[in-house]
Each structure stands twice: as structure tokens, then as C-alpha cells.
C-alpha positions in Angstrom: -50.9 22.6 -36.7 -47.8 20.8 -35.4 -49.1 21.3 -31.9 -52.5 20.1 -33.0 -50.9 17.0 -34.5 -48.9 16.3 -31.3 -52.1 16.6 -29.2 -54.1 14.1 -31.4 -54.1 10.4 -31.0 -53.8 8.0 -33.9 -57.1 6.3 -34.7 -57.0 2.7 -36.0 -57.4 2.6 -39.7 -59.5 -0.3 -40.9 -58.8 0.3 -44.6 -61.4 1.0 -47.2 -60.3 4.7 -47.4 -58.0 6.2 -50.0 -54.5 7.2 -49.0 -53.7 10.9 -48.9 -53.4 12.6 -52.3 -50.2 14.5 -53.2 -51.9 17.8 -52.3 -52.9 16.5 -48.8 -49.4 15.2 -48.3 -47.9 18.6 -49.1 -50.4 20.4 -46.7 -49.7 18.0 -43.8 -46.0 17.9 -44.4 -45.8 21.7 -44.0 -46.9 21.2 -40.4 -43.9 19.1 -39.4 -41.0 20.9 -37.7 -38.3 19.0 -39.5 -37.8 17.8 -43.1 -39.2 14.3 -43.9 -38.8 12.7 -47.3 -41.9 11.6 -49.1 -41.3 8.4 -51.1 -43.6 7.7 -54.0 -46.4 9.7 -52.3 -46.7 6.6 -50.0 -44.2 6.9 -47.2 -42.7 9.5 -44.9 -39.0 8.8 -44.2 -36.5 10.5 -41.9 -32.9 9.8 -40.8 -31.8 10.8 -37.3 -28.2 10.9 -36.3 -27.0 10.3 -32.7 -23.7 10.5 -30.9 -23.4 6.7 -30.6 -25.1 3.3 -30.8 -26.5 3.5 -27.3 -28.2 6.8 -28.0 -29.6 5.4 -31.3 -31.1 2.4 -29.5 -32.5 4.6 -26.7 -34.3 6.6 -29.4 -35.7 3.5 -31.0 -37.0 2.3 -27.6 -38.7 5.7 -27.1 -40.4 5.4 -30.5 -41.4 1.8 -29.7 -43.1 3.0 -26.5 -44.8 5.9 -28.3 -45.9 3.6 -31.2 -47.6 1.2 -28.7 -49.5 4.0 -27.0 -50.7 5.2 -30.4 -51.4 1.8 -32.0 -49.4 2.9 -35.0 -46.1 1.2 -35.7 -43.3 2.6 -37.9 -40.6 0.7 -39.6 -37.3 1.4 -37.7 -33.8 0.7 -38.9 -30.6 1.3 -37.0 -27.6 1.5 -39.3 -24.0 2.6 -39.4 -24.1 2.3 -35.6 -25.5 5.8 -34.9 -28.2 6.4 -37.4 -31.9 5.6 -37.2 -34.2 5.6 -40.2 -37.9 6.0 -39.4 -40.4 5.0 -42.1 -44.1 5.8 -41.7 -47.0 4.7 -43.7 -50.4 3.1 -43.1 -50.2 -0.5 -44.1 -53.9 -1.1 -44.4 -54.3 1.6 -47.2 -50.8 1.3 -48.7 -50.1 5.0 -48.3 -50.2 8.0 -46.0 -52.9 8.9 -43.6 -53.3 11.5 -40.8 -51.9 8.9 -38.4 -48.5 9.0 -40.1 -48.3 12.8 -39.6 -49.5 12.6 -36.0 -46.8 10.0 -35.2 -44.1 12.0 -37.2 -44.9 15.1 -35.1 -44.8 13.1 -31.9 -41.4 11.5 -32.9 -40.0 15.0 -33.6 -41.0 16.0 -30.0 -39.0 13.1 -28.4 
């Protein structure tokens, strides 16, 4: 399914739907290639380490371009000069949605 997620496009979420249940989160998380933390059944979080600050910033810029094409924007944090923390959740529903897993799969492929 990871390849299926990569080939999908995020669809705008207008709210009014429930966030993923813990069972749905477990099923979709199995389809990611790398380990993402699930925080309070509401957010996907992953830390990425790079060789230096410039590489970390380049990665953030790639995510920014990807997020714009998908219309789904993660929280990004560069810290300790070479680490990037990516936090995904769907703001309109206050939890996780298929878009978060689609974007996570696409980020893994960068």
C-alpha cells in the first residue's frame, strides 16, 4: 500500500468527519516504510537527521514544495542544526486522516 499512498493525492478535508480510530491508524501506519511515532492517536511525528544544517534546510524546502502541491501542510521544525521534526495531522478534524499517511509516504520518498 505504500506505493498506493505515494500515487494518491491529498484531497482537501473540509471537516465534519471523524479522525482515524486507533485501529485505522495502526493499519495505515503499517504501510509506511519507516517508523513514525503516533502521538495521542492524533499526530504522526518523525525525526530526520542530516549531515549538516544546509542539508536539513534543503529537506525542509523539498517538503514545502511537496506540501504545496498536495494542499496539505505539516509542521516542520529544524533543531540542533541538523535535525528536522515533521509533524502531520489534519487540522480541520483535530486528528489523523488518510492525507497524513499519503504525505508521510511521499516525504519518505524524498
